[in-house]
C-alpha positions, 0 to 999 in steps of 0.5 A: 553801687546798684549791684551792691545794694541789690546784693544786700537786699537779696541777702536780707531776703534769703536770711529772713526766710531762714528765721524761725518763730522763736516766741511761744504761740498765744493761748497755750491752753488751746490746741486748735489755736496753737495749730492755727498759729503754727501751720507747720505743726499739724502736718509734723504731728500727724506724720509722727502719729502715722509713723509711730502711733503716738497721738498728737495730743500726747506729742503736744503735751510733752512739747508744752512741758518741755519748751512751751512751743519755743523752738530755741528754748534752753535751760537756765544758765549757771552762775559762779558766785551768783553773777559770773555766767558758767554754762547751762544747767544741761545741754537740753535744747529746742522744742523737745529739750533733748540732750546732746547725747540723746539727740546724737543717738537718735540721729545715728539710729534713725539715719536723720543726720541733719535733724534739728532740735529747732525743727518741729518736724524733726522733734515730732519724729524724735518724740515718736521714736522715743515713745516707741522705745518707751513702749518696747522697753517699758511697756508704756502705752502711746496714749499714756502721756504721764508714763511717756513723759516720765520715760522722756524725763528720766530716760528708759533705764531710769524709768525702769528702775523707778527713779521718778518715785522719789521725785514728788515734784516730777510726779506732779509734773507728769500728772500735769502733762497727762491733764494737758494731754487730756485737755488737748485731746478734747480740743483736737476732736474739733479741729484735727 
Protein backbone atom coordinates (compact mmCIF):
# COMPACT_ATOMS: atom_id res chain seq x y z
CA UNK A 1 0.00 0.00 0.00
CA UNK A 2 2.88 2.35 0.83
CA UNK A 3 4.42 1.72 -2.59
CA UNK A 4 1.15 2.57 -4.35
CA UNK A 5 0.73 5.73 -2.30
CA UNK A 6 4.33 6.74 -2.92
CA UNK A 7 3.89 6.06 -6.64
CA UNK A 8 0.73 8.18 -6.79
CA UNK A 9 2.44 11.06 -4.97
CA UNK A 10 5.42 10.87 -7.32
CA UNK A 11 3.11 10.83 -10.34
CA UNK A 12 1.27 13.87 -8.99
CA UNK A 13 4.52 15.79 -8.49
CA UNK A 14 5.75 14.95 -12.00
CA UNK A 15 2.40 15.86 -13.55
CA UNK A 16 2.31 19.21 -11.77
CA UNK A 17 5.75 20.09 -13.15
CA UNK A 18 4.42 19.89 -16.69
CA UNK A 19 1.50 22.25 -16.15
CA UNK A 20 1.64 25.71 -17.71
CA UNK A 21 0.19 28.90 -16.37
CA UNK A 22 -2.85 29.32 -18.62
CA UNK A 23 -4.15 32.56 -17.12
CA UNK A 24 -3.23 36.02 -18.35
CA UNK A 25 -0.66 37.98 -16.36
CA UNK A 26 -1.99 40.82 -14.24
CA UNK A 27 -1.70 44.35 -15.64
CA UNK A 28 -1.30 43.72 -19.35
CA UNK A 29 -0.58 47.43 -19.81
CA UNK A 30 2.80 47.12 -18.08
CA UNK A 31 5.51 45.24 -19.98
CA UNK A 32 7.87 45.16 -16.99
CA UNK A 33 5.16 43.67 -14.80
CA UNK A 34 4.47 40.96 -17.40
CA UNK A 35 8.17 40.02 -17.56
CA UNK A 36 8.38 39.98 -13.78
CA UNK A 37 5.36 37.67 -13.45
CA UNK A 38 6.46 35.29 -16.21
CA UNK A 39 10.16 34.71 -15.65
CA UNK A 40 10.58 32.64 -18.81
CA UNK A 41 9.33 35.39 -21.13
CA UNK A 42 12.33 37.73 -21.01
CA UNK A 43 14.95 35.12 -22.03
CA UNK A 44 12.66 33.89 -24.82
CA UNK A 45 12.06 37.38 -26.22
CA UNK A 46 15.70 38.42 -25.93
CA UNK A 47 16.84 35.24 -27.69
CA UNK A 48 14.43 35.87 -30.59
CA UNK A 49 15.60 39.49 -30.76
CA UNK A 50 19.24 38.41 -31.00
CA UNK A 51 18.51 35.69 -33.55
CA UNK A 52 16.14 37.59 -35.85
CA UNK A 53 16.39 41.27 -34.93
CA UNK A 54 12.73 41.60 -33.89
CA UNK A 55 12.46 43.91 -30.89
CA UNK A 56 10.99 42.60 -27.65
CA UNK A 57 8.27 45.28 -27.61
CA UNK A 58 7.03 44.23 -31.07
CA UNK A 59 6.91 40.56 -30.05
CA UNK A 60 5.01 41.42 -26.90
CA UNK A 61 2.50 43.66 -28.71
CA UNK A 62 1.72 40.90 -31.22
CA UNK A 63 1.30 38.27 -28.50
CA UNK A 64 -0.89 40.63 -26.47
CA UNK A 65 -3.20 41.11 -29.46
CA UNK A 66 -3.33 37.44 -30.34
CA UNK A 67 -3.74 35.78 -26.94
CA UNK A 68 -3.36 38.29 -24.08
CA UNK A 69 -0.39 36.10 -23.06
CA UNK A 70 -2.59 33.03 -22.46
CA UNK A 71 -0.64 29.94 -23.49
CA UNK A 72 -3.58 27.79 -24.57
CA UNK A 73 -5.78 30.49 -26.13
CA UNK A 74 -8.19 29.27 -28.81
CA UNK A 75 -10.62 30.90 -31.18
CA UNK A 76 -14.32 30.87 -30.23
CA UNK A 77 -16.49 27.85 -30.92
CA UNK A 78 -18.92 27.69 -33.83
CA UNK A 79 -22.48 26.58 -33.14
CA UNK A 80 -25.22 25.05 -35.24
CA UNK A 81 -28.61 26.62 -34.52
CA UNK A 82 -26.87 28.66 -31.85
CA UNK A 83 -26.59 25.78 -29.39
CA UNK A 84 -24.85 22.71 -30.87
CA UNK A 85 -21.03 23.03 -30.74
CA UNK A 86 -19.49 22.55 -34.19
CA UNK A 87 -15.71 23.06 -34.01
CA UNK A 88 -13.86 26.34 -33.79
CA UNK A 89 -13.71 29.44 -35.97
CA UNK A 90 -10.16 28.48 -37.02
CA UNK A 91 -7.25 26.27 -35.99
CA UNK A 92 -5.43 29.22 -34.38
CA UNK A 93 -3.96 28.18 -31.04
CA UNK A 94 -1.53 29.20 -28.33
CA UNK A 95 0.32 32.38 -27.46
CA UNK A 96 0.74 33.41 -31.09
CA UNK A 97 -2.57 32.05 -32.43
CA UNK A 98 -0.69 30.39 -35.28
CA UNK A 99 -2.83 28.30 -37.62
CA UNK A 100 -2.13 24.57 -37.93
CA UNK A 101 -0.76 24.87 -41.47
CA UNK A 102 1.41 27.90 -40.73
CA UNK A 103 2.83 26.25 -37.61
CA UNK A 104 3.55 23.01 -39.49
CA UNK A 105 5.35 24.97 -42.21
CA UNK A 106 7.43 26.81 -39.58
CA UNK A 107 8.43 23.54 -37.93
CA UNK A 108 9.34 21.99 -41.27
CA UNK A 109 11.37 24.96 -42.51
CA UNK A 110 13.23 25.52 -39.23
CA UNK A 111 13.71 21.87 -38.25
CA UNK A 112 12.03 22.53 -34.89
CA UNK A 113 9.94 19.35 -34.99
CA UNK A 114 8.93 19.49 -31.35
CA UNK A 115 8.07 23.20 -31.18
CA UNK A 116 4.86 23.93 -29.30
CA UNK A 117 2.41 26.82 -29.68
CA UNK A 118 2.02 26.83 -25.88
CA UNK A 119 5.76 27.30 -25.21
CA UNK A 120 6.76 30.97 -25.13
CA UNK A 121 10.29 30.14 -26.36
CA UNK A 122 8.91 28.49 -29.47
CA UNK A 123 6.35 31.22 -30.09
CA UNK A 124 8.94 33.99 -29.74
CA UNK A 125 11.10 32.13 -32.26
CA UNK A 126 8.11 31.72 -34.57
CA UNK A 127 7.31 35.44 -34.44
CA UNK A 128 10.95 36.26 -35.21
CA UNK A 129 10.96 33.79 -38.09
CA UNK A 130 7.68 35.15 -39.47
CA UNK A 131 8.82 38.78 -39.12
CA UNK A 132 12.03 37.96 -40.99
CA UNK A 133 9.93 36.61 -43.85
CA UNK A 134 7.75 39.75 -43.72
CA UNK A 135 10.84 41.91 -44.06
CA UNK A 136 12.31 39.78 -46.83
CA UNK A 137 9.13 39.37 -48.87
CA UNK A 138 7.32 42.64 -48.20
CA UNK A 139 9.99 45.05 -46.96
CA UNK A 140 8.42 45.58 -43.53
CA UNK A 141 10.82 46.83 -40.86
CA UNK A 142 11.24 44.74 -37.73
CA UNK A 143 10.35 47.88 -35.74
CA UNK A 144 7.09 48.44 -37.63
CA UNK A 145 4.63 46.68 -35.32
CA UNK A 146 1.66 47.76 -37.45
CA UNK A 147 3.09 46.37 -40.68
CA UNK A 148 4.38 43.23 -38.98
CA UNK A 149 0.95 42.60 -37.47
CA UNK A 150 -0.82 43.08 -40.80
CA UNK A 151 1.57 40.52 -42.35
CA UNK A 152 1.00 38.21 -39.39
CA UNK A 153 -2.77 38.43 -39.69
CA UNK A 154 -3.20 38.41 -43.47
CA UNK A 155 -0.23 36.26 -44.43
CA UNK A 156 2.60 37.44 -46.65
CA UNK A 157 0.61 37.02 -49.87
CA UNK A 158 -2.47 38.75 -48.47
CA UNK A 159 -0.37 41.66 -47.24
CA UNK A 160 1.40 42.07 -50.59
CA UNK A 161 -2.01 42.08 -52.34
CA UNK A 162 -3.26 44.69 -49.86
CA UNK A 163 -6.12 42.53 -48.58
CA UNK A 164 -6.15 44.49 -45.32
CA UNK A 165 -7.03 47.77 -47.08
CA UNK A 166 -10.71 46.84 -47.29
CA UNK A 167 -10.83 45.80 -43.61
CA UNK A 168 -11.11 48.98 -41.56
CA UNK A 169 -11.53 46.92 -38.37
CA UNK A 170 -8.16 45.21 -39.02
CA UNK A 171 -6.41 48.51 -39.72
CA UNK A 172 -7.76 49.76 -36.36
CA UNK A 173 -6.42 46.63 -34.65
CA UNK A 174 -3.01 47.04 -36.32
CA UNK A 175 -2.90 50.67 -35.16
CA UNK A 176 -3.62 49.49 -31.60
CA UNK A 177 -0.80 46.93 -31.88
CA UNK A 178 1.55 49.77 -32.90
CA UNK A 179 0.38 51.93 -29.98
CA UNK A 180 0.89 49.07 -27.55
CA UNK A 181 4.34 48.35 -28.98
CA UNK A 182 5.27 52.02 -28.50
CA UNK A 183 4.01 51.90 -24.90
CA UNK A 184 5.87 48.65 -24.19
CA UNK A 185 9.06 50.09 -25.72
CA UNK A 186 8.98 53.07 -23.33
CA UNK A 187 8.36 50.76 -20.36
CA UNK A 188 11.02 48.22 -21.31
CA UNK A 189 13.65 50.96 -21.36
CA UNK A 190 13.41 50.80 -17.54
CA UNK A 191 13.54 47.04 -17.00
CA UNK A 192 15.06 45.21 -19.97
